[in-house]
DRENNU-312763 format. One record per residue (C-alpha): residue number from 1; residue in one letter; x, y negated, z. Coordinates in pm, 1 decimal, always signed. Example, Ala and Ser with C-alpha at 12.3 -4.5 7.8 and 13.67 -1.06 7.14 Angstrom:
REM DRENNU-312763
PT   nupa   voti         xx         yy         zz
PT      1      A    +1230.0     +450.0     +780.0
PT      2      S    +1367.0     +106.0     +714.0
END
This chain:
REM DRENNU-312763
PT   nupa   voti         xx         yy         zz
PT      1      M       +4.7       +8.9      +17.1
PT      2      N     +107.7     -327.9     -105.3
PT      3      A     +191.3     -569.5     +205.9
PT      4      P      -44.8     -924.3     +198.6
PT      5      S     +125.2    -1201.4      +52.1
PT      6      Q     +194.7    -1462.9     +259.0
PT      7      P      -57.1    -1769.2     +152.4
PT      8      P      +63.9    -2050.6      -16.0
PT      9      L     +188.2    -2362.9     +214.0
PT     10      P      -26.0    -2664.2     +161.9
PT     11      A      +62.2    -2935.0      -55.8
PT     12      A     +182.8    -3232.3       +2.3
PT     13      D      -53.2    -3521.8      -39.4
PT     14      A     +115.5    -3813.4     -321.1
PT     15      H      +73.6    -4043.1       -0.7
PT     16      D       -6.6    -3906.3     +304.9
PT     17      G     +308.3    -3690.2     +349.2
PT     18      L     +347.0    -3318.9     +462.5
PT     19      P      +58.7    -3173.0     +679.5
PT     20      M     +167.3    -3089.6    +1065.7
PT     21      P     +352.8    -2853.6    +1148.0
PT     22      R     +518.0    -2794.1     +835.9
PT     23      R     +653.5    -3177.9     +858.3
PT     24      L     +801.8    -3098.1    +1160.2
PT     25      R    +1017.2    -2780.4    +1007.6
PT     26      A    +1098.2    -2988.6     +682.2
PT     27      I    +1220.7    -3295.2     +920.5
PT     28      A    +1427.4    -3014.3    +1102.4
PT     29      A    +1580.0    -2893.5     +766.2
PT     30      I    +1643.1    -3226.6     +615.8
PT     31      C    +1822.1    -3369.4     +958.7
PT     32      C    +2049.9    -3024.5     +934.7
PT     33      G    +2139.5    -3062.4     +528.0
PT     34      T    +2187.9    -3405.4     +668.8
PT     35      A    +2490.1    -3329.1     +977.7
PT     36      L    +2626.0    -3070.2     +735.7
PT     37      V    +2706.7    -3314.2     +428.0
PT     38      I    +2818.9    -3595.0     +725.7
PT     39      L    +3039.7    -3357.8     +938.0
PT     40      D    +3231.2    -3226.4     +643.9
PT     41      A    +3294.0    -3588.7     +491.9
PT     42      A    +3439.9    -3698.7     +806.9
PT     43      I    +3566.9    -3446.1    +1037.7
PT     44      P    +3854.1    -3328.1     +822.0
PT     45      V    +4084.7    -3647.2     +836.6
PT     46      V    +4160.2    -3528.7    +1218.9
PT     47      A    +4345.5    -3182.7    +1073.8
PT     48      L    +4538.9    -3359.9     +793.7
PT     49      P    +4882.1    -3340.4     +971.0
PT     50      T    +4825.9    -3012.3    +1058.0
PT     51      I    +4724.0    -2929.0     +737.5
PT     52      G    +5065.5    -3062.0     +582.7
PT     53      R    +5244.3    -2908.4     +848.6
PT     54      E    +5119.2    -2520.0     +785.2
PT     55      L    +5098.6    -2580.2     +397.5
PT     56      H    +5400.3    -2747.9     +386.5
PT     57      V    +5285.1    -3055.7     +136.2
PT     58      P    +5340.7    -3421.9     +230.7
PT     59      A    +5085.0    -3587.7     +451.1
PT     60      S    +5045.7    -3881.4     +196.0
PT     61      S    +4935.5    -3537.7      -62.2
PT     62      T    +4687.2    -3393.3     +225.0
PT     63      V    +4480.0    -3734.8     +155.1
PT     64      L    +4392.9    -3590.6     -136.1
PT     65      T    +4145.1    -3331.0      +65.3
PT     66      V    +3944.9    -3642.0     +125.6
PT     67      T    +4024.8    -3844.7     -199.6
PT     68      I    +3867.1    -3537.2     -383.4
PT     69      Y    +3618.2    -3493.0     -194.8
PT     70      Q    +3464.8    -3855.8     -185.4
PT     71      L    +3518.8    -3926.7     -585.4
PT     72      T    +3374.5    -3581.2     -687.7
PT     73      L    +3048.0    -3727.3     -454.3
PT     74      V    +3086.5    -4058.8     -630.6
PT     75      M    +3078.1    -3902.7     -968.1
PT     76      A    +2793.4    -3600.3     -920.0
PT     77      I    +2527.1    -3774.1     -762.9
PT     78      M    +2340.1    -3971.2    -1016.4
PT     79      P    +2346.3    -3675.7    -1263.8
PT     80      L    +2248.4    -3495.3     -989.3
PT     81      S    +1947.9    -3665.8     -929.0
PT     82      A    +1844.9    -3676.2    -1249.1
PT     83      V    +1849.4    -3272.6    -1271.8
PT     84      G    +1636.4    -3261.8     -939.9
PT     85      D    +1359.9    -3551.4    -1133.3
PT     86      M    +1342.7    -3214.1    -1422.2
PT     87      I    +1425.9    -2853.0    -1223.1
PT     88      G    +1259.8    -2980.8     -895.5
PT     89      L    +1373.9    -3140.5     -580.3
PT     90      R    +1309.2    -2912.2     -340.9
PT     91      R    +1518.4    -2610.8     -591.9
PT     92      L    +1849.6    -2851.7     -629.5
PT     93      Y    +1855.1    -2902.9     -250.7
PT     94      A    +1829.5    -2555.8     -193.8
PT     95      L    +2103.6    -2488.4     -431.0
PT     96      G    +2343.0    -2772.5     -332.8
PT     97      L    +2304.2    -2616.3      +62.3
PT     98      T    +2358.1    -2243.6      -85.8
PT     99      V    +2680.6    -2393.1     -293.4
PT    100      F    +2797.5    -2632.5       +5.2
PT    101      A    +2750.7    -2335.4     +260.2
PT    102      L    +2935.7    -2065.8      +58.4
PT    103      A    +3244.4    -2280.4      -52.4
PT    104      A    +3274.3    -2338.0     +329.3
PT    105      A    +3284.5    -2019.4     +429.6
PT    106      T    +3515.9    -1942.5     +209.0
PT    107      C    +3768.7    -2195.4     +364.0
PT    108      L    +3823.3    -1977.8     +571.2
PT    109      F    +4034.5    -1750.7     +366.3
PT    110      V    +4214.7    -2057.5     +231.0
PT    111      N    +4653.0    -2019.5     +260.1
PT    112      S    +4719.5    -2272.7      -55.1
PT    113      F    +4693.7    -2648.6      -32.0
PT    114      V    +4585.9    -2606.0     -405.2
PT    115      L    +4302.0    -2351.8     -392.7
PT    116      L    +4157.6    -2587.3      -67.8
PT    117      L    +4150.4    -2902.8     -306.8
PT    118      F    +3917.9    -2675.5     -567.6
PT    119      I    +3705.1    -2589.7     -263.2
PT    120      R    +3671.7    -2921.6     -152.8
PT    121      F    +3548.1    -3012.8     -477.1
PT    122      V    +3273.4    -2705.0     -525.8
PT    123      Q    +3178.7    -2853.1     -167.5
PT    124      A    +3150.2    -3208.4     -282.9
PT    125      L    +2900.7    -3041.3     -570.4
PT    126      G    +2653.7    -2876.0     -328.9
PT    127      A    +2715.0    -3215.7      -91.9
PT    128      A    +2579.2    -3458.4     -409.8
PT    129      A    +2317.7    -3212.5     -470.2
PT    130      V    +2201.1    -3252.4     -115.3
PT    131      L    +2248.6    -3635.0      -84.2
PT    132      S    +2081.3    -3690.2     -412.1
PT    133      M    +1774.6    -3556.8     -287.5
PT    134      T    +1743.8    -3620.5      +40.5
PT    135      S    +1555.2    -3978.9      +41.4
PT    136      A    +1352.7    -3885.1     -228.0
PT    137      L    +1250.3    -3557.1      -33.9
PT    138      I    +1200.3    -3827.0     +316.9
PT    139      R     +918.1    -4005.1     +126.8
PT    140      S     +738.2    -3703.4       -2.8
PT    141      I     +761.0    -3559.8     +379.8
PT    142      Y     +654.3    -3851.9     +556.0
PT    143      P     +323.8    -4046.3     +515.2
PT    144      S     +369.7    -4362.7     +373.2
PT    145      G     +311.9    -4602.0     +693.5
PT    146      Q     +594.3    -4369.7     +817.4
PT    147      L     +850.6    -4403.5     +561.0
PT    148      G    +1100.9    -4669.5     +759.0
PT    149      R    +1046.1    -4377.7    +1088.1
PT    150      G    +1195.7    -4102.7     +830.1
PT    151      L    +1490.9    -4284.3     +702.9
PT    152      G    +1525.9    -4421.4    +1080.2
PT    153      V    +1547.1    -4037.7    +1162.7
PT    154      N    +1781.2    -3952.7     +890.8
PT    155      S    +1971.7    -4290.0    +1021.0
PT    156      L    +2019.3    -4118.6    +1368.6
PT    157      I    +2156.4    -3782.4    +1244.4
PT    158      N    +2398.6    -3991.5    +1010.0
PT    159      A    +2553.9    -4237.0    +1311.7
PT    160      S    +2518.6    -3914.5    +1540.2
PT    161      F    +2757.0    -3697.1    +1333.1
PT    162      T    +2997.3    -3962.8    +1206.5
PT    163      A    +3040.7    -4026.3    +1598.7
PT    164      L    +3094.8    -3656.0    +1710.6
PT    165      A    +3281.9    -3550.3    +1395.8
PT    166      P    +3660.4    -3687.6    +1518.1
PT    167      T    +3613.8    -3519.3    +1893.0
PT    168      V    +3443.2    -3194.6    +1701.1
PT    169      G    +3756.8    -3217.2    +1476.2
PT    170      G    +3997.1    -3238.4    +1789.6
PT    171      Y    +3863.3    -2953.1    +1968.9
PT    172      I    +3859.2    -2731.7    +1666.1
PT    173      V    +4253.5    -2747.8    +1555.0
PT    174      A    +4305.3    -2807.4    +1947.0
PT    175      F    +4180.2    -2478.8    +1977.6
PT    176      A    +4129.4    -2296.3    +1607.0
PT    177      P    +4297.8    -2245.0    +1295.2
PT    178      W    +4293.4    -2545.7    +1061.6
PT    179      Q    +4043.3    -2404.1     +812.7
PT    180      W    +3754.5    -2333.8    +1109.3
PT    181      V    +3758.9    -2751.8    +1047.9
PT    182      F    +3587.5    -2652.9     +689.0
PT    183      A    +3396.2    -2433.8     +791.4
PT    184      A    +3205.4    -2531.5    +1108.8
PT    185      S    +2937.1    -2707.6     +885.0
PT    186      A    +2866.1    -2407.4     +741.4
PT    187      P    +2596.2    -2279.4    +1038.4
PT    188      L    +2423.5    -2628.0     +977.3
PT    189      G    +2389.6    -2526.4     +604.9
PT    190      V    +2249.3    -2189.0     +668.4
PT    191      L    +2008.6    -2314.6     +924.7
PT    192      A    +1881.1    -2587.4     +654.9
PT    193      L    +1817.9    -2335.1     +433.7
PT    194      I    +1582.0    -2095.3     +690.6
PT    195      G    +1357.1    -2446.7     +684.3
PT    196      V    +1392.8    -2520.1     +294.6
PT    197      R    +1028.1    -2366.5     +223.7
PT    198      N     +858.2    -2645.0     +451.8
PT    199      L    +1015.5    -2859.2     +173.4
PT    200      P     +748.4    -3033.6      -54.9
PT    201      D     +802.8    -2962.2     -436.1
PT    202      P     +681.4    -3244.3     -655.7
PT    203      E     +613.3    -3161.2     -977.4
PT    204      P     +945.4    -3179.7    -1184.6
PT    205      R     +939.0    -3433.2    -1450.5
PT    206      Q     +936.5    -3288.4    -1849.5
PT    207      G    +1272.0    -3355.9    -2077.4
PT    208      R    +1582.7    -3246.1    -2193.8
PT    209      F    +1898.1    -3309.1    -1948.4
PT    210      G    +2081.5    -3612.7    -2107.3
PT    211      W    +2448.1    -3459.0    -2084.8
PT    212      L    +2619.0    -3755.7    -2321.2
PT    213      S    +2496.6    -3975.1    -2043.7
PT    214      A    +2571.2    -3754.6    -1745.4
PT    215      A    +2909.8    -3726.9    -1827.1
PT    216      M    +2948.0    -4068.5    -1912.5
PT    217      S    +2789.1    -4191.8    -1582.7
PT    218      A    +3049.2    -3913.9    -1377.1
PT    219      A    +3364.1    -4107.8    -1591.0
PT    220      T    +3248.4    -4471.7    -1500.7
PT    221      F    +3173.0    -4405.2    -1114.5
PT    222      G    +3483.1    -4176.0    -1123.2
PT    223      L    +3701.9    -4453.2    -1273.5
PT    224      I    +3611.1    -4717.1    -1072.0
PT    225      V    +3675.1    -4561.6     -742.3
PT    226      G    +3952.3    -4369.3     -893.5
PT    227      G    +4091.3    -4737.1    -1005.7
PT    228      L    +4034.9    -4874.3     -665.6
PT    229      E    +4179.6    -4566.3     -456.8
PT    230      T    +4508.3    -4651.9     -653.0
PT    231      G    +4549.0    -4967.4     -614.1
PT    232      A    +4465.8    -4898.1     -238.3
PT    233      H    +4726.2    -4683.7     -210.5
PT    234      G    +5009.2    -4840.3     -407.0
PT    235      G    +4975.0    -4712.9     -757.8
PT    236      G    +5053.8    -5026.8     -883.8
PT    237      A    +4867.5    -5332.0    -1058.4
PT    238      V    +4874.7    -5216.9    -1416.2
PT    239      A    +4789.1    -4876.0    -1349.0
PT    240      T    +4481.5    -4978.7    -1095.5
PT    241      L    +4380.0    -5266.1    -1369.4
PT    242      L    +4424.3    -4984.9    -1684.4
PT    243      V    +4133.4    -4719.1    -1504.7
PT    244      L    +3962.0    -4979.2    -1339.5
PT    245      A    +3905.9    -5143.6    -1689.6
PT    246      A    +3803.2    -4845.1    -1841.2
PT    247      G    +3557.7    -4750.1    -1616.6
PT    248      I    +3382.4    -5085.6    -1645.6
PT    249      G    +3419.9    -5033.3    -2024.4
PT    250      I    +3269.1    -4671.6    -2080.0
PT    251      G    +2989.1    -4851.1    -1792.8
PT    252      V    +2885.0    -5130.4    -2018.6
PT    253      V    +2835.3    -4860.1    -2308.8
PT    254      F    +2690.8    -4637.6    -2048.9
PT    255      V    +2455.4    -4915.6    -1964.5
PT    256      R    +2346.7    -5020.9    -2297.5
PT    257      R    +2276.6    -4634.7    -2383.4
PT    258      E    +2046.4    -4589.8    -2113.4
PT    259      L    +1811.0    -4870.9    -2167.4
PT    260      R    +1728.9    -4701.4    -2518.0
PT    261      V    +1700.1    -4411.3    -2356.0
PT    262      E    +1312.8    -4247.2    -2278.0
PT    263      Q    +1463.5    -4020.8    -1971.8
PT    264      P    +1796.3    -4240.4    -1788.3
PT    265      V    +2046.7    -4037.3    -1606.9
PT    266      M    +2083.5    -4352.4    -1389.4
PT    267      P    +1765.6    -4567.4    -1400.5
PT    268      V    +1926.0    -4877.9    -1530.1
PT    269      D    +1552.4    -4970.1    -1602.0
PT    270      M    +1447.4    -4989.7    -1288.3
PT    271      L    +1709.6    -5291.5    -1174.3
PT    272      A    +1514.6    -5477.9    -1429.6
PT    273      S    +1288.3    -5520.3    -1094.3
PT    274      P    +1467.0    -5870.7     -879.2
PT    275      A    +1298.7    -5677.2     -621.8
PT    276      L    +1494.8    -5298.2     -621.5
PT    277      A    +1876.1    -5506.0     -786.9
PT    278      L    +1872.5    -5736.6     -517.9
PT    279      A    +1774.7    -5448.0     -262.9
PT    280      M    +2078.0    -5255.4     -406.8
PT    281      L    +2316.0    -5613.3     -390.1
PT    282      G    +2252.1    -5598.6      -80.1
PT    283      A    +2305.4    -5252.8      +80.5
PT    284      M    +2656.2    -5269.2      -96.2
PT    285      A    +2736.5    -5600.5       -6.3
PT    286      G    +2642.2    -5475.0     +367.3
PT    287      F    +2840.3    -5141.5     +319.0
PT    288      M    +3149.0    -5284.0     +183.4
PT    289      A    +3099.7    -5569.5     +503.9
PT    290      M    +3132.9    -5253.7     +733.8
PT    291      M    +3403.2    -5121.9     +573.7
PT    292      T    +3615.4    -5411.3     +539.9
PT    293      F    +3575.5    -5440.5     +878.5
PT    294      V    +3582.0    -5120.4    +1043.4
PT    295      I    +3927.9    -5030.7     +911.7
PT    296      S    +4058.3    -5339.5     +910.8
PT    297      M    +3987.0    -5370.2    +1301.3
PT    298      P    +4187.7    -5081.9    +1482.1
PT    299      F    +4506.9    -5242.9    +1349.7
PT    300      R    +4444.7    -5594.9    +1455.8
PT    301      L    +4374.9    -5429.7    +1769.5
PT    302      E    +4682.0    -5279.9    +1808.9
PT    303      T    +4939.8    -5513.5    +1631.4
PT    304      G    +4768.7    -5846.1    +1775.7
PT    305      Y    +4585.5    -5719.7    +2114.4
PT    306      H    +4892.8    -5461.4    +2194.4
PT    307      F    +4618.3    -5202.1    +2315.6
PT    308      S    +4720.7    -4831.1    +2279.8
PT    309      A    +4570.2    -4584.5    +2039.7
PT    310      G    +4372.8    -4435.3    +2305.7
PT    311      E    +4170.4    -4770.4    +2394.0
PT    312      V    +4132.5    -4849.3    +2027.8
PT    313      G    +3960.3    -4549.3    +1958.6
PT    314      T    +3695.8    -4597.2    +2295.8
PT    315      M    +3652.3    -4950.0    +2198.2
PT    316      M    +3563.6    -4868.0    +1844.8
PT    317      A    +3321.8    -4602.2    +1963.4
PT    318      T    +3123.3    -4919.0    +2079.1
PT    319      W    +3021.1    -4971.6    +1639.4
PT    320      P    +2841.1    -4577.4    +1601.7
PT    321      L    +2696.0    -4598.0    +1958.8
PT    322      A    +2512.1    -4942.7    +1859.7
PT    323      A    +2414.3    -4756.0    +1544.8
PT    324      L    +2312.0    -4472.8    +1738.2
PT    325      L    +2058.7    -4639.1    +1948.2
PT    326      I    +1939.0    -4926.6    +1711.1
PT    327      G    +1935.6    -4768.8    +1392.0
PT    328      P    +1608.9    -4576.6    +1448.4
PT    329      F    +1462.9    -4888.8    +1631.4
PT    330      A    +1531.1    -5109.3    +1381.2
PT    331      S    +1337.2    -4863.7    +1110.9
PT    332      I    +1050.3    -4723.7    +1322.3
PT    333      M    +1001.7    -5184.2    +1344.3
PT    334      A    +1027.2    -5162.7     +989.4
PT    335      D     +709.3    -4959.9     +923.7
PT    336      R     +498.0    -5224.8    +1124.6
PT    337      F     +685.8    -5567.9    +1087.0
PT    338      S     +767.0    -5839.0     +790.9
PT    339      L    +1115.1    -5648.5     +624.4
PT    340      R    +1209.7    -5981.8     +507.4
PT    341      L    +1198.0    -6103.8     +916.0
PT    342      L    +1417.8    -5761.5    +1016.2
PT    343      S    +1657.6    -5783.2     +760.4
PT    344      G    +1720.5    -6167.9     +760.3
PT    345      I    +1738.2    -6113.9    +1197.3
PT    346      G    +2019.6    -5826.3    +1163.3
PT    347      A    +2219.4    -5994.3     +925.5
PT    348      S    +2235.3    -6285.5    +1167.8
PT    349      V    +2295.9    -6116.9    +1412.1
PT    350      T    +2592.3    -5938.3    +1199.5
PT    351      V    +2766.1    -6287.9    +1072.5
PT    352      L    +2729.7    -6436.3    +1462.2
PT    353      A    +2882.6    -6114.3    +1603.4
PT    354      L    +3182.4    -6095.0    +1304.6
PT    355      L    +3282.5    -6454.0    +1352.0
PT    356      S    +3246.9    -6370.8    +1727.5
PT    357      L    +3508.2    -6067.8    +1684.0
PT    358      A    +3730.3    -6310.6    +1436.3
PT    359      M    +3760.2    -6570.4    +1663.9
PT    360      M    +3821.8    -6366.1    +1952.4
PT    361      P    +4061.3    -6507.8    +2242.6
PT    362      A    +4418.5    -6415.5    +2300.5
PT    363      D    +4293.3    -6332.6    +2669.3
PT    364      V    +4002.3    -6138.6    +2545.1
PT    365      S    +3902.7    -5853.4    +2823.9
PT    366      P    +3837.9    -5498.0    +2651.5
PT    367      L    +3492.0    -5554.4    +2748.2
PT    368      G    +3448.9    -5867.7    +2564.1
PT    369      I    +3551.7    -5678.6    +2252.8
PT    370      C    +3313.2    -5443.1    +2324.2
PT    371      A    +3021.9    -5643.4    +2346.6
PT    372      R    +3120.8    -5835.3    +2023.2
PT    373      L    +3154.4    -5420.0    +1848.9
PT    374      F    +2836.7    -5347.8    +1981.7
PT    375      V    +2635.2    -5633.0    +1884.8
PT    376      T    +2783.3    -5603.0    +1543.3
PT    377      G    +2748.2    -5261.3    +1515.1
PT    378      G    +2351.9    -5314.8    +1633.8
PT    379      G    +2320.4    -5599.6    +1340.8
PT    380      I    +2428.3    -5399.7    +1054.9
PT    381      S    +2217.5    -5114.9    +1134.5
PT    382      L    +1877.2    -5344.6    +1199.8
PT    383      Y    +1981.6    -5524.8     +855.0
PT    384      L    +2036.9    -5167.9     +691.3
PT    385      S    +1735.5    -4980.1     +786.2
PT    386      P    +1471.4    -5201.8     +673.6
PT    387      N    +1691.4    -5268.4     +363.4
PT    388      A    +1662.0    -4906.5     +266.9
PT    389      R    +1299.6    -4880.0     +349.5
PT    390      A    +1264.4    -5164.2     +114.7
PT    391      L    +1441.8    -5007.8     -194.5
PT    392      I    +1326.5    -4632.2     -119.9
PT    393      A     +947.7    -4743.7     -127.5
PT    394      S    +1021.2    -5022.0     -406.1
PT    395      A    +1084.0    -4710.1     -662.1
PT    396      P     +765.7    -4535.9     -844.2
PT    397      R     +718.9    -4208.9     -666.2
PT    398      H     +754.1    -3969.1     -963.9
PT    399      R    +1155.3    -4161.6     -986.5
PT    400      A    +1205.7    -4152.9     -579.5
PT    401      A    +1492.3    -3887.7     -690.6
PT    402      S    +1650.3    -4118.8     -947.5
PT    403      A    +1613.7    -4433.6     -661.1
PT    404      G    +1762.1    -4182.3     -399.7
PT    405      G    +2062.8    -4094.7     -615.2
PT    406      L    +2152.0    -4463.1     -732.7
PT    407      F    +2133.5    -4608.3     -327.7
PT    408      Q    +2374.2    -4306.4     -221.1
PT    409      T    +2584.2    -4418.1     -539.8
PT    410      V    +2534.3    -4794.3     -388.2
PT    411      R    +2648.6    -4668.1      -33.9
PT    412      L    +2967.1    -4480.1     -139.2
PT    413      L    +3076.0    -4761.1     -360.2
PT    414      G    +3022.0    -5046.3     -106.4
PT    415      Q    +3262.0    -4769.0      +82.7
PT    416      A    +3516.3    -4747.4     -183.0
PT    417      I    +3507.9    -5143.2     -214.1
PT    418      G    +3511.5    -5187.7     +132.4
PT    419      A    +3826.4    -4968.2     +173.2
PT    420      T    +4040.7    -5195.5      -95.9
PT    421      V    +3910.0    -5517.7      +44.8
PT    422      A    +4061.5    -5428.4     +396.0
PT    423      A    +4391.1    -5256.7     +187.6
PT    424      A    +4418.5    -5576.2      +23.8
PT    425      L    +4420.5    -5767.9     +335.4
PT    426      L    +4683.7    -5570.0     +506.3
PT    427      S    +4888.8    -5538.5     +233.0
PT    428      F    +4953.0    -5924.3     +204.6
PT    429      G    +4957.7    -5937.2     +563.1
PT    430      L    +4626.0    -6065.1     +703.0
PT    431      G    +4473.5    -5699.6     +781.2
PT    432      S    +4628.6    -5836.0    +1174.7
PT    433      G    +4469.7    -6090.6    +1181.0
PT    434      P    +4078.4    -6241.5    +1212.1
PT    435      G    +4073.3    -6262.3     +791.2
PT    436      P    +3876.0    -5914.5     +767.2
PT    437      A    +3584.0    -6048.2     +982.7
PT    438      Y    +3606.4    -6328.6     +837.4
PT    439      A    +3544.0    -6158.3     +468.9
PT    440      A    +3323.7    -5935.9     +635.4
PT    441      A    +3066.9    -6237.3     +804.3
PT    442      T    +3068.2    -6363.1     +434.9
PT    443      L    +2965.7    -5991.7     +244.8
PT    444      A    +2701.4    -5985.8     +565.4
PT    445      T    +2575.9    -6337.2     +447.2
PT    446      I    +2558.0    -6211.3      +67.1
PT    447      A    +2384.6    -5937.5     +230.7
PT    448      G    +2107.6    -6105.3     +444.0
PT    449      L    +2037.7    -6355.8     +119.6
PT    450      C    +1957.7    -6084.6     -119.6
PT    451      S    +1675.5    -5923.2     +148.2
PT    452      V    +1570.8    -6253.1     +221.5
PT    453      V    +1462.1    -6338.1     -104.8
PT    454      R    +1382.9    -5999.7     -265.6
PT    455      I    +1150.8    -5922.8      +21.7
PT    456      R     +809.1    -6081.0      +43.9
PT    457      R     +676.4    -5872.0     +327.8
END
């Protein structure tokens, strides 16, 4: 006798999200997926010296394990978001989790640096599939009136695992082989896969995948980020400019092509909307400000104020702590209050806090530094959460995956450009002074103006 088949899961309403308790199971699956991607992106930095010693590679080469991951992410997210629109959000999300978990587990058997780099490339492909689908899935999981809350939960997971990653990585390196640093996120992948069937599965969009557009998208973002990385790591002005020029040139041709095709890989047609375009520009400026400041501040505290590395690490932890506390709260408020007001307040608080950090007196106490850092982290979280809600909500529902992929690409570009700004300031001898804080305050001002101008609610 055949076993009775399971009844099909109820479908998600186009505007009211998933029914309870399926919604809770879907949220758990998304949280696990976000956690594994964030953990894997942040945790390897702690193990780089150990990897260099045990695999007999120079310290400068070990950074490739991070660089190849970032480059693959920024190159793959937009093409994969288009794939998700065509084959189904849930299917691509599950495929990304499977690839990621298998690659993470394979790291346990790595004994060569070349093989490690290849597996990191495969991991990044899986992570890109997960990231490109996350925003669109969140939009389908939650009712329209709770979208900010959903993004807030995701921000909470992001901030929590960003803060936890260095500690977790340090304990793993101290008590286990370094390979476990890369395999640590595999259990989260398994947990997320268990909950995948509870995720919404909007009807895929019919059409053919544009392979040429996908290749041009990957080349555009890969060359731009690669050029920035070349400049940041002393590759020379000529090489940096050549790589950047190639990326920008291909990008111009790519955008013109995308404007003519019916189903673009990159939703450049949506950027014709001033609201969405300004939201993207504001998000990029916000992420640039955050990365410019976060990278340079430890140098200032060590060289300018003569704090130890341990003291600097403790003080800098107040930044993610503020994001952990303020981010979800800001996202909930974004469902109830004016997005223009919240974004304006967040950007204003960030600018004032960054200026206070730039003008710190020579005898400032550690408590005073921590207070300034906490307010800065809280301000940028108060800005980014409503801006992300407005950005995701303003895209057509059937193209939420493309909008989510574009947002993730903008985030990565903003972080890469911010890191380059910090590196440039350091190379000119300005990175250990107030210069980066002033630069970040300027970028935060631009971000705030973008949101105040574009948001009408």
